Structures are given as structure tokens and as C-alpha cells.
C-alpha distance (Angstrom), angle and dihedral (degrees) to the residues before:
residue distance angle dihedral
X1 . . .
X2 3.86 . .
X3 3.74 91.6 .
X4 3.72 94.4 50.3
X5 3.89 91.1 44.7
X6 3.79 92.4 53.9
X7 3.78 92.3 46.9
X8 3.85 89.3 51.4
X9 3.84 89.5 51.3
X10 3.80 93.2 43.3
X11 3.79 93.1 52.8
X12 3.84 92.5 41.4
X13 3.71 95.2 -119.7
X14 3.78 98.1 135.7
X15 3.81 92.5 114.0
X16 3.88 93.0 48.1
X17 3.76 102.2 38.8
X18 3.85 124.5 57.7
X19 3.90 112.6 -158.2
X20 3.78 114.0 -164.0
X21 3.79 127.3 170.1
X22 3.84 120.9 -130.2
X23 3.75 130.6 167.1
X24 3.70 102.1 -126.0
X25 3.90 115.7 -23.1
X26 3.83 89.8 -136.9
X27 3.78 88.4 -65.0
X28 3.79 100.2 87.1
X29 3.81 96.2 149.2
X30 3.83 89.7 65.0
X31 3.82 96.8 39.6
X32 2.97 136.4 176.9
X33 3.74 90.1 65.6
X34 3.83 132.6 -177.0
X35 3.75 126.2 -165.5
X36 3.86 119.6 -150.2
X37 3.80 119.1 179.9
X38 3.79 90.9 -20.8
X39 3.78 97.0 -49.1
X40 3.83 117.0 116.2
X41 3.83 116.3 -142.5
X42 3.83 117.2 -167.2
X43 3.71 132.8 -154.1
X44 3.81 96.7 33.8
X45 3.77 96.1 158.1
X46 3.83 121.3 175.4
X47 3.83 90.6 -94.5
X48 3.80 90.3 55.4
X49 3.76 98.0 41.6
X50 3.78 100.0 87.6
X51 3.86 94.2 51.0
X52 3.79 89.0 43.8
X53 3.84 91.4 52.0
X54 3.83 92.6 51.8
X55 3.77 94.2 42.6
X56 3.85 101.9 41.8
X57 3.78 108.4 18.3
X58 3.73 109.8 30.3
X59 3.76 94.4 42.4
X60 3.85 95.7 53.5
């Protein structure tokens, strides 16, 4: 979460991207989860967060 938050800030996307913490998003077995445009992505660990950000958040 910290990695994604800092990337959102760094790319000045705070007005376009809402970051909200939730424990499991009904997909606890694959947590940590991230939802982008209604799609839930599981297993977004801190080491995967930066590549996830560039692939799924920045590109949209």
C-alpha cells in the first residue's frame, strides 16, 4: 500500500486515483488485493506493487 501511495503521489494522480485500505475484499486467500476499475487483483505484495502500478494504474 505504501509503495502504491507514493507512486500515486509521485505521478500526481491523487485527483484521479482513490486509494482505500480494506482487509480482504472478499478474496482473502489471495490477499493483499487491489481493485482497479472494478477488477480485483490478488497477491499484490510490496515487491509486486511498483510493476502493478505501472501496468494497471498508470496505463489506464
